[in-house]
N, C-alpha and C positions, 0 to 999 in steps of 0.2 A: 541554456541558461535559465529558462523558466523552471525546469525541473530542479536544478541545483538551488537557485535562490528560493523558490517556493518550498522545496524540501527542508531547507534550513529554517526558513521562517515558520513553517509548520511545526518543526521540532521544538523551536523556541516557544512559540505561542500556544501550541496544543499540549505539549508535554513538559516544558521546563519554564513556565512563565514566572514562577517564584525566583528561580535562579536569574532570569533576565532582569527582574525588578531589583534584585540585590546587586547585580553587576551588569548593566546594560551593554558594556563593551564585549561581554561574552558572546553576544550575537555574532561578532566578527571573528571569533576564535574557532574557525571551522576545523582546524587541526585537532581540536578536542572532541570531534565527532558530533553527531546529531543531525539526522535527516529523517523526515517523516513522509510517507507516501502521500497522505491526504493533502499536505501542504504542497508537495511536488506536483500533484494533480492540478491544484489551483493555479500554480505557476505555469504549467503547461497550457491550461485553458486560456490564461491571459496571453501567453506567447502566441498561441494559435489564433486567438482573436485578432491580435495585431497583424499576424502574418496573413490571415484570410482577408482582412481589410486591404492590406497592401496588394494582394493578388487580385482583388475585386471579386472574390468568390464568397459565397455564403459560408458562414462559420461551420455549420454542420456538414456541409459538403466536404470541407477539409477534414473535419474530425472523423467522419465516416470512412474516409480514405486511410487515415492514420491508425484508427482504433485496432484493426486486426494485427498490426505490427507491434503494438505496445506490450503484449505478453512476453515477447522475446526479452525485452529489457527487464520486465518484472521477474521473469524466471532467472535471468543472470544475476540480478540483485539478490534473490533469495539464496542462490548457490553461494554468492559472496558472503551472505550472512552465516550460512552453514560453515563455510571454510574459516571464517573469522570467529566462529564460536559465539555469535551474538544472537539475540532474540530467540533463545532456546525455549523449549516447552516446559510444561508442568511435569512434576514427577509422575512416573507410571510404572506399573509392573508388567506391562506388555513385553513380549519377547524382543521387539525391535527398539526398546528404550535404549538411549545412549547416554553415556556419562560425559558431561562437559566439564573437564577437569578444572577450568578456571572458575566454575560456579560452585560445585560441591561434588560429592561422590555418589549422588543419587542418579539412577537411570531416569532419563527424561524423554518426553516426546521430541523427536526431531522435527519440530513444527516448521522449521525453515524448509524442510523437504516436502512437507505437506503443502506449504504455500507454493513451492516450486511446481508441484504436481497440479495444483488447482489453478493458481493465478498465472502460471506459465504455460504448461502443457494443455490442460483442459480448456482454459479460456481461449488460448490460441486456436485449438481445434474447433471450438464452438463458433468463434467469430469468423474463422476462415470458411467453415461450412456455410454459415448464415450469409456471409458477404459474397458467396460465389454466384448468387443470382441477384438481379436488380431488386433493390429494396427501397421503400420510401425513405426520404431524407430523414435523418435523425435516428432511424431504427438501429443501425449498427452501433452508433455511439451509445444509445440507450441500453442495448444489450450488453455492451462493455460495462457500463455503470452498474447495472443490475447483477451481472455475472461476477464482477470483482467484489461488489458489496456483499453478496451472498457468500462467496467463497471465503472472504476475509472474516466475515461474521462467524462462520462455522469454525474456521481454524483457530479463532481466538479462544475457543473452549479448551484447546490443547496447549495454547501458548501461555507462557508465564506472563502475568500482567506486569506492567512497569513497576519497579520497586517503589519509586517515589510517588506513584499515583495509586496503585492497587486497583481495587474494584470501584467503579463509579457508583453502582447501585445494585441492590438485590443480591449481593455477595456473588455475582457472576458477570455483570456487565462491565466490560473493559472500555478504555478510551478508544481502542481500535474498532470495537463494535459500535460505539456511539457515533464515531465519525463515519462509519460505513452505512448507517441507517439512512441518511439523506440520499446516498447514492442509490439505495434500493428503492426508496419510495418516490423519488423525484426524477427518475430517469425519463427523458423526453419520449 
C-alpha cells in the first residue's frame, strides 16, 4: 500500500501539481494513470518505518533485509512500461532505436529497457553480491539509494522528459534527475 499510495502522491505532487490544483479530485482518479517511483519510495519508507516499529526492529535492519529484493519489482515495472509503450526515450539514430507508434514515427531509445537492465538486473546483482557478507547496518540500504539514484540519473539522458514539465534547468536536467540527486548524496 505504501508503494501505491506514495507512487500516486508522488505523481500528483512531483509531476502534476498544476492539474491537482485545478481539479483536486483528480488525485483519486487512479484509473487515469499516474505513479512515480520517488513518491512510491517515500511511501515504502513510511510503511517500513511503521512495520519496523511494530516488529520492534531497527528501521535500517528491516530495510537492509528488503533492499536486495526491490530490483525485482523495479525491473518488472520497467518491462511493464515497455510493453505499455510509456516512458519512451529520446529520438536516436542508433541501430537499436525503436518506433513507439503511439508517439510518432521516430526511432527512439528504448529507455525502459535501459532502466530494466540497470535498475532491475545490475542493481539486483550489485546488492545481492554486497549483501552476501555481513555489512554494517544501513550500508545495503545506502548502496541501494546510491545505485538507483546514479542509474536513474544516467538513463534520464536517454529518456524523453515529461512533456508538461520538460527540462528543469540547463537544458538537460529532468525532474527524474532532480529527484534522484538526494538519493545519491544523502544515502546513509
